[in-house]
C-alpha positions in Angstrom: -8.9 62.4 1.3 -6.6 58.8 2.0 -7.2 55.9 0.5 -7.4 53.2 3.3 -5.0 50.0 3.1 -6.8 47.0 4.2 -4.6 44.6 5.7 -4.3 41.0 4.3 -4.4 38.3 7.4 -1.9 36.1 6.0 -3.5 33.1 7.6 -6.0 33.9 5.2 -3.6 34.2 2.3 -2.8 31.3 2.9 -5.5 29.0 3.6 -7.1 30.1 0.1 -3.9 28.8 -1.8 -4.7 25.3 0.6 -7.5 25.4 0.1 -7.3 25.8 -3.5 -4.4 22.6 -3.8 -7.3 20.9 -2.4 -9.3 21.7 -5.5 -7.0 20.8 -7.7 -5.8 18.0 -5.8 -7.1 14.5 -7.2 -6.1 12.2 -3.7 -5.7 13.6 -0.2 -2.3 15.9 0.3 -0.7 15.3 3.3 0.5 18.1 5.7 4.2 18.2 4.1 2.9 17.9 0.1 0.9 21.0 1.4 3.9 23.0 2.7 6.0 22.3 -0.2 3.6 23.8 -2.3 2.9 26.8 -1.1 6.3 27.1 0.0 5.1 27.4 4.3 6.1 26.2 7.3 4.4 22.6 8.4 2.8 24.0 11.5 1.2 27.1 9.3 0.2 24.9 7.2 -1.9 22.9 9.6 -3.1 26.8 11.1 -4.7 27.9 7.7 -5.8 24.0 7.3 -8.2 24.6 10.7 -9.3 28.0 8.7 -10.2 26.0 6.0 -11.6 23.1 7.7 -14.4 25.5 9.5 -15.4 26.9 6.9 -16.0 23.8 5.0 -18.0 21.7 7.9 -21.1 20.1 7.7 -24.2 22.5 7.8 -22.2 25.1 6.9 -21.0 24.0 3.4 -22.0 21.5 0.6 -18.3 20.3 0.3 -16.0 19.0 3.4 -13.2 19.6 3.9 -11.7 15.6 5.7 -9.1 14.0 6.7 -8.7 10.6 5.0 -6.2 8.2 3.3 -2.9 9.7 5.2 -3.8 13.2 3.8 -6.2 15.9 3.4 -9.5 16.3 0.5 -12.8 17.2 -0.3 -15.7 15.5 0.1 -19.3 15.9 -0.1 -21.0 16.7 2.6 -24.0 14.4 3.7 -27.1 16.4 2.8 -25.3 16.7 -1.5 -24.0 13.2 -1.5 -27.0 11.3 -3.3 -26.8 14.6 -5.9 -23.2 13.7 -6.0 -23.6 10.0 -6.7 -26.5 10.3 -9.1 -23.8 12.9 -11.0 -20.5 10.7 -10.7 -20.3 7.4 -10.3 -18.4 6.3 -7.4 -16.4 3.0 -7.5 -17.4 1.5 -5.0 -21.1 2.5 -5.6 -20.8 0.3 -9.2 -21.1 -3.0 -6.7 -18.4 -5.1 -5.9 -19.0 -9.3 -5.8 -18.8 -10.7 -2.8 -15.3 -12.6 -4.2 -13.7 -8.7 -4.1 -15.0 -7.8 -1.1 -13.8 -10.9 0.7 -10.7 -9.9 -1.5 -10.9 -6.8 -0.3 -10.7 -7.7 2.9 -8.1 -10.4 3.0 -5.9 -7.3 1.5 -7.3 -4.4 3.6 -6.3 -7.0 7.1 -3.3 -8.8 5.5 -1.8 -6.7 3.3 1.0 -6.8 1.6 -0.8 -10.2 0.4 0.2 -12.3 -2.9 -2.9 -13.8 -5.4 -1.5 -17.4 -3.6 -2.2 -16.2 0.4 -5.0 -14.5 -1.1 -6.5 -18.1 -2.5 -5.6 -20.1 0.6 -7.4 -17.5 3.1 -10.3 -17.6 0.6 -10.4 -21.1 0.1 -11.0 -20.4 -4.5 -8.8 -18.7 -6.9 -8.5 -14.8 -6.5 -6.9 -13.5 -9.9 -10.2 -11.9 -10.8 -11.4 -10.8 -7.3 -7.7 -8.9 -7.6 -7.8 -7.7 -11.1 -11.1 -6.6 -10.7 -10.2 -4.4 -7.4 -7.1 -3.6 -9.4 -9.0 -2.2 -11.9 -10.9 -0.5 -10.0 -8.0 1.3 -8.2 -8.7 0.1 -4.3 -5.8 -2.4 -4.5 -2.5 -2.2 -6.3 1.0 -4.5 -6.1 3.3 -3.6 -3.4 6.9 -5.4 -4.8 7.0 -9.3 -4.7 7.5 -12.0 -2.0 11.0 -12.4 -0.8 12.0 -15.6 -2.2 10.7 -12.9 -5.9 8.0 -14.9 -6.5 4.6 -14.2 -6.5 3.5 -10.3 -6.1 1.9 -9.0 -3.2 -1.1 -6.4 -2.9 -2.1 -3.5 -0.7 -5.3 -0.9 -0.5 -4.6 2.5 -2.1 -5.7 5.3 -0.8 -8.3 5.6 -2.6 -10.0 2.4 -0.8 -9.1 4.4 2.3 -10.9 7.3 0.8 -13.5 5.5 -1.0 -14.1 4.0 3.2 -13.4 6.8 4.6 -10.8 6.8 6.7 -7.8 8.1 7.6 -5.2 4.9 7.7 -6.0 1.3 8.2 -5.4 1.3 11.5 -9.3 2.6 11.3 -10.4 -0.8 10.1 -13.0 -2.5 12.2 -12.0 -5.1 14.8 -12.4 -8.6 13.6 -14.4 -9.6 16.7 -16.5 -6.4 16.2 -17.9 -8.1 12.5 -20.6 -10.5 11.9 -20.2 -13.6 10.8 -17.7 -16.4 11.4 -14.9 -14.2 12.8 -13.2 -17.2 14.1 -12.6 -19.3 11.1 -11.6 -16.2 9.0 -9.1 -15.1 12.3 -8.0 -19.0 11.8 -7.0 -18.8 8.4 -5.3 -14.6 8.6 -3.7 -16.0 11.6 -2.0 -19.5 9.3 -0.9 -17.5 6.3 0.4 -14.3 8.5 2.4 -17.4 10.3 3.9 -19.0 7.3 4.7 -15.5 6.0 6.8 -14.5 8.9 8.5 -18.1 8.6 
């Protein structure tokens, strides 16, 4: 009796490799990064990602593949999120002070921005809030001001991942936010105008 040989679909094999890379990655991986690691064309990796996404979607799996922070990563499904949060302390769940939230908003909407610029916008010193956000990995250094002065900060891929954003363009429009939007917009535009000068 002749043995039947099963023919394996190369896309299935690639999808398993992509899945493994996403499991071991400490940050979201772009299609280009996945293609380089797999030594495959980006188009084939995108096809494999589609297969992985269909396997790992809400309601079907405890983990979900999502496009976030400029790449792809797994996250806990909504139904498992509470249990996962109890097991692993997530950066945003440790709680951010009002000063940290305000500073994070300024950096997210205006970044890269320096501590003195943040202090002018908020009207108070920002050293402690900036240091705390850097320590949590939500913001990071983005070079120095044009005159070689203060360090400038921008949000990180962890910020995008924690807030479920593919990139900063997905931030809510300032007009949609509650509070005194006109005052905040005026301060942000004032600093932006000074930076551009």
